[in-house]
Every structure is written in structure tokens, then in C-alpha cells.
C-alpha positions in Angstrom: -48.2 21.4 0.2 -49.4 17.8 1.2 -47.1 15.2 0.5 -49.1 12.1 0.0 -47.6 9.3 2.2 -46.1 6.0 0.1 -48.2 2.7 -0.1 -46.9 -0.1 2.3 -45.3 -2.0 -0.6 -43.2 0.8 -1.4 -42.0 2.1 2.1 -38.8 2.9 2.7 -36.1 0.3 4.0 -34.9 0.9 7.8 -32.3 3.4 8.1 -30.9 1.7 10.9 -29.9 -1.9 12.4 -28.6 -1.6 15.3 -26.9 -3.7 18.4 -25.4 -5.8 15.6 -23.1 -8.9 16.0 -20.3 -9.5 13.7 -20.8 -13.2 12.0 -17.6 -14.3 13.3 -18.3 -13.9 16.7 -21.8 -16.0 16.3 -20.2 -18.9 14.6 -17.4 -19.0 17.0 -20.2 -19.2 19.5 -22.1 -21.9 17.7 -19.4 -23.9 16.7 -19.8 -26.0 19.8 -23.0 -26.9 20.0 -24.2 -30.5 19.0 -25.4 -31.2 15.9 -29.1 -30.1 16.0 -29.1 -27.7 19.3 -29.6 -24.1 19.7 -28.1 -21.3 22.3 -30.5 -19.6 24.4 -28.6 -16.2 23.8 -30.3 -13.6 21.2 -27.8 -12.5 18.6 -28.5 -9.8 16.0 -26.6 -10.2 12.4 -26.5 -8.0 9.5 -25.1 -8.5 5.4 -25.3 -9.6 2.4 -27.7 -12.5 0.8 -25.0 -14.3 -1.1 -26.8 -18.1 -1.5 -30.4 -18.9 -1.4 -32.0 -22.6 -1.0 -35.6 -23.2 -0.2 -36.3 -26.5 1.6 -40.4 -26.8 1.8 -41.1 -24.8 5.2 -37.3 -24.1 5.7 -35.2 -21.0 3.6 -31.3 -21.6 4.3 -29.6 -17.9 3.4 -25.5 -17.2 3.3 -25.0 -14.3 5.1 -21.7 -12.4 4.7 -20.2 -9.4 6.4 -16.7 -8.3 6.9 -15.7 -11.0 9.4 -17.0 -13.8 7.5 -20.2 -15.8 6.3 -22.9 -17.9 8.6 -25.8 -19.9 7.2 -29.5 -18.3 8.3 -31.8 -21.1 9.0 -35.2 -19.2 8.4 -38.8 -21.2 9.7 -41.4 -19.6 7.8 -44.0 -20.0 10.3 -41.3 -17.7 12.6 -40.0 -15.2 9.9 -43.0 -15.1 7.4 -42.5 -15.2 3.6 -38.9 -15.1 3.0 -38.8 -12.3 0.4 -35.5 -12.1 0.1 -33.2 -11.8 -3.4 -29.2 -13.1 -3.9 -27.1 -9.8 -3.5 -30.0 -8.0 -0.9 -28.8 -6.7 2.4 -30.5 -7.9 5.1 -30.9 -7.8 9.5 -32.2 -10.9 11.4 -32.7 -11.9 15.0 -32.1 -15.2 16.3 -30.3 -17.5 18.2 -26.9 -19.3 17.6 -27.2 -22.9 16.1 -25.8 -26.1 14.5 -27.8 -27.7 11.8 -28.3 -31.2 11.6 -25.3 -31.4 9.7 -23.5 -29.6 11.8 -23.2 -26.2 10.2 -22.7 -23.2 12.3 -25.8 -20.9 12.1 -28.5 -18.9 12.7 -31.3 -19.7 14.1 -33.6 -16.5 13.0 -36.7 -15.5 14.8 -37.2 -12.4 12.5 -35.5 -11.1 9.1 -36.3 -7.6 7.6 -34.7 -6.6 4.1 -32.4 -3.2 4.9 -31.6 -2.6 1.0 -32.3 -4.3 -2.0 -30.0 -5.3 -5.2 -31.5 -3.4 -8.3 -28.8 -5.0 -10.7 -27.8 -8.8 -10.6 -24.4 -9.8 -8.9 -22.0 -11.8 -11.2 -21.8 -15.2 -10.8 -22.2 -15.9 -6.7 -20.1 -19.4 -7.1 -17.3 -18.8 -9.3 -16.9 -15.0 -8.0 -15.5 -12.0 -10.1 -12.9 -13.3 -12.4 -12.7 -10.4 -14.9 -9.2 -8.9 -13.8 -10.0 -5.6 -15.6 -13.5 -5.1 -14.0 -11.9 -6.3 -10.7 -10.0 -2.8 -10.9 -13.0 -0.7 -12.5 -15.6 -2.0 -10.0 -13.9 -2.4 -7.1 -16.9 -2.4 -5.0 -17.9 -5.7 -6.4 -14.5 -7.3 -6.4 -14.6 -6.7 -2.8 -18.6 -8.0 -2.5 -18.0 -11.0 -4.3 -14.1 -12.0 -3.1 -13.4 -12.8 0.4 -9.8 -12.7 -0.4 -10.2 -9.1 -1.9 -11.7 -7.9 1.6 -9.0 -9.5 3.5 -6.3 -8.3 1.6 -7.9 -4.7 2.5 -7.7 -5.3 6.0 -4.2 -6.9 5.8 -3.2 -3.4 4.2 -5.1 -1.3 7.2 -3.6 -3.3 9.7 -0.1 -2.7 8.4 -0.3 0.9 8.1 -1.9 0.9 11.5 1.1 -1.1 13.0 3.2 1.1 11.2 1.8 4.2 13.0 2.0 2.7 16.4 5.5 1.4 16.0 6.4 5.1 14.9 4.7 6.7 17.5 6.2 4.3 20.2 9.7 5.5 18.9 8.8 8.9 19.6 8.2 10.3 16.2 5.6 12.9 15.5 3.4 12.6 12.5 2.8 15.6 10.4 1.3 16.9 6.8 3.2 18.6 4.4 1.9 19.9 1.0 0.8 18.5 -1.9 0.6 20.9 -4.4 4.4 22.5 -4.5 5.8 25.4 -5.7 9.1 23.4 -7.3 9.1 19.7 -7.1 11.8 17.5 -5.4 13.1 14.5 -3.0 13.4 11.9 -5.7 14.2 11.0 -9.7 11.0 11.8 -11.4 9.1 13.9 -13.6 5.8 15.4 -12.1 2.2 16.3 -12.8 1.7 19.7 -13.3 -1.5 21.9 -12.3 -2.2 25.5 -12.3 -3.4 27.8 -9.7 -5.9 30.1 -11.0 -6.3 33.0 -8.3 -2.4 33.3 -8.5 -2.1 32.5 -12.2 0.6 30.1 -11.4 1.5 26.5 -11.9 2.3 24.2 -9.0 3.6 20.4 -8.9 2.0 17.6 -7.1 4.6 16.3 -5.1 6.9 13.5 -6.3 8.3 13.5 -2.7 7.5 14.6 0.9 11.4 14.8 1.6 12.1 17.9 1.4 9.6 19.8 3.2 10.1 17.2 6.2 13.6 18.0 6.6 12.7 21.1 6.8 11.0 20.5 10.0 14.1 18.9 11.1 15.9 22.5 11.0 12.8 23.9 12.8 13.6 21.5 15.5 11.0 18.5 15.6 13.9 16.2 15.6 11.7 13.0 14.8 9.1 13.3 12.4 7.1 11.2 9.8 4.4 11.3 7.1 2.2 8.8 5.5 1.9 10.3 2.1 0.4 10.3 -1.6 3.0 11.3 -3.9 2.4 11.5 -7.6 5.1 10.6 -10.3 3.9 11.2 -14.1 5.8 7.7 -15.2 4.5 4.5 -16.7 3.0 1.6 -14.7 4.4 -1.7 -14.2 3.9 -4.5 -11.7 5.9 -2.3 -9.0 4.9 1.2 -10.3 1.5 2.7 -9.9 1.6 7.2 -10.6 -0.1 8.0 -7.6 1.1 5.8 -4.7 1.5 5.8 -0.7 4.7 6.9 0.4 6.2 6.4 4.3 8.8 8.5 4.9 10.4 10.0 8.0 13.7 11.9 9.6 15.8 11.0 12.7 17.8 14.1 14.2 21.1 13.1 15.5 21.3 9.6 13.7 22.9 8.1 10.6 21.9 5.5 8.3 22.9 2.7 10.6 20.6 3.4 12.8 17.9 3.5 10.5 18.8 0.2 9.0 18.1 -1.7 12.1 14.7 0.3 13.0 13.5 -0.4 9.2 13.9 -4.1 10.0 12.1 -4.1 13.0 9.4 -1.7 11.7 8.6 -4.3 8.7 8.7 -7.5 11.0 6.6 -5.5 13.2 4.0 -5.0 10.6 4.2 -8.6 9.5 3.1 -9.5 13.0 0.5 -7.4 13.6 -0.8 -7.4 9.6 -0.7 -11.5 9.2 0.6 -12.9 12.5 3.8 -14.0 11.3 7.2 -12.6 9.3 6.9 -15.2 7.0 5.3 -14.9 3.6 5.3 -16.6 0.3 5.7 -14.2 -2.4 6.3 -14.5 -6.3 7.3 -18.1 -5.1 9.5 -17.7 -2.7 9.1 -18.6 0.8 10.7 -15.0 2.8 10.9 -14.3 6.6 11.4 -10.7 7.1 12.4 -11.4 10.5 15.8 -9.3 11.2 18.5 -9.2 10.8 18.8 -9.4 7.1 21.4 -9.8 4.5 23.5 -6.5 3.9 25.3 -5.9 0.6 27.7 -2.9 -0.6 26.1 -1.3 -4.1 29.7 -1.5 -5.8 30.3 -5.2 -4.7 26.5 -6.2 -5.7 27.3 -5.1 -9.3 30.8 -6.6 -9.0 29.2 -9.8 -8.6 27.5 -9.6 -11.9 30.5 -8.1 -13.9 29.3 -4.7 -14.6 31.1 -2.5 -11.8 33.0 -0.1 -13.7 33.4 3.9 -13.8 34.1 3.7 -17.5 30.9 5.5 -19.2 32.0 3.6 -22.6 32.4 0.1 -20.9 29.3 0.1 -19.3 27.5 0.8 -21.9 29.6 -1.8 -23.9 28.9 -4.3 -21.3 25.3 -3.6 -21.2 24.8 -3.4 -24.4 26.5 -7.1 -24.8 23.8 -8.5 -22.6 21.5 -7.4 -24.9 20.6 -4.1 -22.6 18.4 -1.1 -24.4 20.7 1.8 -23.2 19.7 4.2 -25.9 17.7 6.0 -23.3 20.4 6.1 -20.7 22.2 9.5 -21.9 24.6 9.4 -18.7 26.9 7.6 -16.4 24.7 7.9 -13.6 21.6 6.2 -15.7 23.9 3.2 -16.9 24.4 2.1 -13.6 21.2 2.5 -11.9 20.0 0.7 -15.2 22.4 -2.4 -14.6 21.5 -2.6 -11.3 17.6 -2.6 -11.5 18.0 -5.0 -14.2 20.7 -7.8 -12.5 21.1 -7.0 -9.2 17.5 -6.1 -8.0 15.9 -8.8 -9.3 18.2 -11.6 -7.4 17.9 -10.1 -3.9 14.9 -12.4 -2.8 15.4 -12.3 0.8 15.9 -9.2 2.6 18.7 -7.6 1.8 20.0 -3.9 2.6 21.9 -2.7 -0.7 23.9 0.4 0.7 26.9 2.7 0.3 26.0 4.2 -3.6 28.1 6.6 -6.1 27.4 10.0 -5.4 26.0 10.3 -8.4 22.8 8.3 -7.8 22.4 10.4 -4.2 22.2 14.1 -4.1 21.3 14.2 -1.0 23.1 11.6 1.1 26.4 12.4 3.0 29.7 10.9 1.9 30.9 8.3 3.6 34.1 9.0 5.6 37.0 6.7 3.8 35.5 7.5 -0.3 34.4 10.7 -1.1 32.6 9.2 -4.6 30.6 7.1 -2.5 27.7 8.2 -0.5 26.1 7.2 3.0 23.0 5.9 1.0 20.7 2.3 1.3 17.9 0.8 -0.2 16.4 -2.5 0.8 14.3 -5.3 -1.2 12.4 -8.2 -0.6 11.1 -10.6 -3.2 13.5 -9.0 -6.0 11.9 -5.4 -6.1 12.9 -2.4 -3.9 10.7 -1.2 -1.1 12.2 2.1 -0.2 15.5 4.5 0.3 17.5 5.9 3.1 20.3 8.5 3.5 22.9 9.5 6.0 21.1 13.1 5.0 23.5 16.3 3.8 23.3 19.0 6.2 25.6 21.2 4.9 24.0 24.0 2.8 26.8 24.5 0.5 27.6 20.9 0.1 24.1 20.6 -0.9 23.8 23.6 -3.2 27.1 21.6 -5.0 25.0 18.4 -5.6 22.4 20.8 -6.8 24.4 22.0 -9.6 26.1 18.8 -10.1 21.8 17.4 -10.7 22.1 20.2 -13.2 24.5 19.2 -15.2 22.8 15.9 -15.5 19.7 17.5 -16.7 21.8 19.4 -19.5 23.4 16.1 -20.5 19.5 14.4 -21.0 18.6 13.2 -18.2 15.0 14.7 -17.4 14.8 13.3 -14.2 17.7 15.0 -12.5 17.2 17.1 -9.7 15.8 20.5 -10.4 16.9 22.1 -7.3 15.4 24.3 -4.7 17.4 27.5 -3.3 14.9 27.7 -0.3 15.4 24.2 0.6 19.1 25.5 0.5 18.3 28.5 2.7 17.0 26.4 5.4 19.8 24.5 5.5 22.3 27.3 5.8 20.6 27.9 9.6 21.6 24.6 10.7 20.2 21.0 10.7 21.6 18.2 13.0 22.7 15.3 11.9 20.3 13.5 10.2 19.2 10.2 8.7 15.9 9.7 6.4 14.4 6.8 5.2 11.4 6.1 2.6 9.1 3.1 2.5 6.4 2.1 -0.6 3.3 1.4 1.2 1.7 -0.5 -1.5 5.1 -2.6 -2.1 5.1 -3.7 1.3 1.3 -4.5 1.0 2.1 -6.6 -2.1 4.6 -8.9 -0.1 2.6 -9.1 3.0 -1.0 -10.0 1.1 1.5 -12.2 -1.9 -0.2 -9.9 -4.4 2.3 -10.0 -7.8 0.8 -6.7 -9.0 0.8 -3.3 -7.4 -3.4 -2.8 -8.9 -3.9 -5.7 -6.5 -2.6 -3.6 -3.6 -4.6 -0.5 -4.2 -8.0 -0.3 -3.7 -8.9 2.1 -6.7 -5.9 1.6 -9.3 -5.5 3.9 -12.0 -6.9 3.1 -15.1 -7.5 4.9 -18.9 -10.9 6.3 -19.3 -12.9 3.8 -21.3 -15.7 5.6 -23.3 -19.3 4.6 -22.5 -21.1 2.1 -24.8 -23.8 2.7 -25.4 
């Protein structure tokens, strides 16, 4: 079969534009030049045209790539007619230059269209300001808003820094199952799916904890995973049903070592991602540099007049403060509600809250001086929790007893209580060394480092309700 060639006007755009330079580097090369001067070097740039101004035989284009923006000076006698529209992707070759008005530029010798736009861009001056549209069409948000591109790069640098730090500390990165026959490692409801060929239900993991601790039993000693977790819960400024979580577990240490490590890791991630440990978040200037404030859980509740072991009394105190406790069937749910409503929002500067009631922590070892308190800490920045850590239980009989206590919580109406995992208990029966583990919400740390107040701004493609097509 003979295929006719396309007419010249319909020839496809080039498939490549090799040896490309970054706009930021060319701007830096043009910056020291005198007004109206050009460099002898030849540079090749590619990106999207975001503005056009015609001045007789000279066409000005604003070109944007991931690194920044630059002005293209296109003399028609060199480039020919500039058949370019806003939003087109072009490649340009020319010389770094300074315009007569002092703007760093590229004086173009040749210009070629690499891809043409077929749907008009939003207002290029005001950018994309519709919040829901920014989430639904993140590609447009990134295309139009330099801040959104910068936020995505900050997050990527942050994650790279976290990996480097853990690797430098001798941790091994691993992968564990997303589809699990049992779910555990957190208080949450799971998403459920079905494995057709086995005719069995599976759960999307709510945490990586129990599998990672199996690896500690197996002798890997220091492990971490940057994982997608899934919790079938509502959405808020700090909650998202699909989220990224770092968890690590380290043998032969307790939670005091983990406290020191998380302070160092967060500070390093900030330095690597944004060049400083000082951030503006939720209207506060916050310094992430160690050491962080440390405060016992009981003392924090006591400061607010809310520490009591009596369920009825705690319920009364919360109701006096106009707190709806109708969905808090147990003392554990009440005390957690008191903490999240009154303590957490007050912890603006980095704070480690430690030594929790045993009812809130089925996987943590008790303290040496009080069997009702466990070696657990959470850490907070800007009034939100970023993560959770324990000195882990490594005795199988004690773990089985904790699971049994959680079953009683479930029977009392707490649907998020741990369901138990006999296979994990069996793994512990082979002996696990003393271990400490921690979780860190990657999306929430990205919020802190970018100064964003909604978790949906820290996630490139946040979950949204399906919208029916409007034809």
C-alpha cells in the first residue's frame, strides 16, 4: 500500500531538539553584558511561548522552561516570519544578549515550532486562579503558575534529601505489599478490593509498619520505605485518602535515638530543598533547626485542664468546651479528641510530644516506671502532626495481649481499632531485637517547606469527586 507524503504545510513537528541549554543558565550568561550587547557563544533553548510583542521587524517572545523565563529577540530578517502563537512550544538557537532596556535575552538566529497549541491558554497575565480547576487540571496549573512548578521541585528535592540521609545512615530501602490480606499498623478504615482469581478480598495498606518490622525480625536491622498508603476517611486541609508516608525501623535503639534522627532529617531536608531551616507556615515563622521542644503527653493535656483517667469526667470536661463527643465511644477516643482539638493546634514551633497512654498505642513498649504509659512520641510543626514513633514491642505474648485489648475497643464501637494480625505475632515469636520505628507524612512536610496550607497543594493530583461531563 502506497502512503502519500504529507504536504509541506502539514509536515509533523520535529521529534527532538538536542543539545538544549537551560534558560536560567543563559540568563546568567546574559546578565553581565552591557545593554545592547551580545555574547559570541551560541545557545539553544526550548520551552513554551507565554507572551508575544511585535515591534515592526523585531518580534519579542517570552520563553519559559522549568528553570525560568527569558526574552527571545527575533529579527525577522534572520528568523523569517515568526508564525508562533501563545502556548506553542518552540526551539531557538542564538546568542545570549542584553536588550537596549537591559533585559537578559537570547538574540535568535533560528526558530522552529516543536508543538502547536490547539486549545487556548487561560489568561496568561493573571495565571490560573480557579482553585478547583488548578487541582483538576494540574498540568494547566504547572504550565501557568511558576510557584506551582517551584513547589513541585521543592518536594522532589525534599524526598531526594530524605533518601540520601537515610542511605548515609546505613538504612536499606525496601518495598512491601500494597494489597494485603490483613490491614494494620494504624488506626484507620481501609479501602477494600477483590482478587478475582483467588476469590478473596484484599485491603489497600493503611501503613507499612507490620511488614517492615517483619524485615527487622529477618535481620535487615535498618529499613525504610517511602510508600503510598490509603485510608478510607474524609478529606481536610491535612488529610487525604491517598498519601505518601515514610516509615523507618532501626534495631538496637529506642525512641530517644529516633527523636534525634527525625530532628536531623527534617532540618537537612529543609536545607537541601529550600536552602534554610526557617519557613513561614500558617502565618508563623518557624525554625526547623534542632533541638526541638520536648513535652510529655500528660503534661500537655494537663496544661489545658483535660488530663483525667475517668471517662465520664473527661466527657464532661469536653462537653463543657462545646466539643461534640457523640462519636467517641471510649476513653481512648475521648483523650485523642481532646489532644487533637486543644493540644495539637497550640504546638507551633517544632515540638516532640512523648510518653502516651497505653490505650492509644498498641505497638509501643511501656516506660520503665509506669506500665500505663508507653514510649511513643508524635512531632508537630505549625499546629499539625507530621508523624509518630515508638519504641516497638518485641515480645510476641505482649503483642498478642495488645491486639486482644484492641478487639475490646472494636467491640465497644471503635471501628478504627486494630484488628490484629496472627502472622505478625508469629513473626515476633522468632525474636525481634529492641527496635524503634517512625512515620513521617511526606505531603505534610511538603506543606511546611512550601508554606502551603492545604495538603491538596502539596499533592500533584489530589483526589476529587468525579464530575459528570457537561455536554
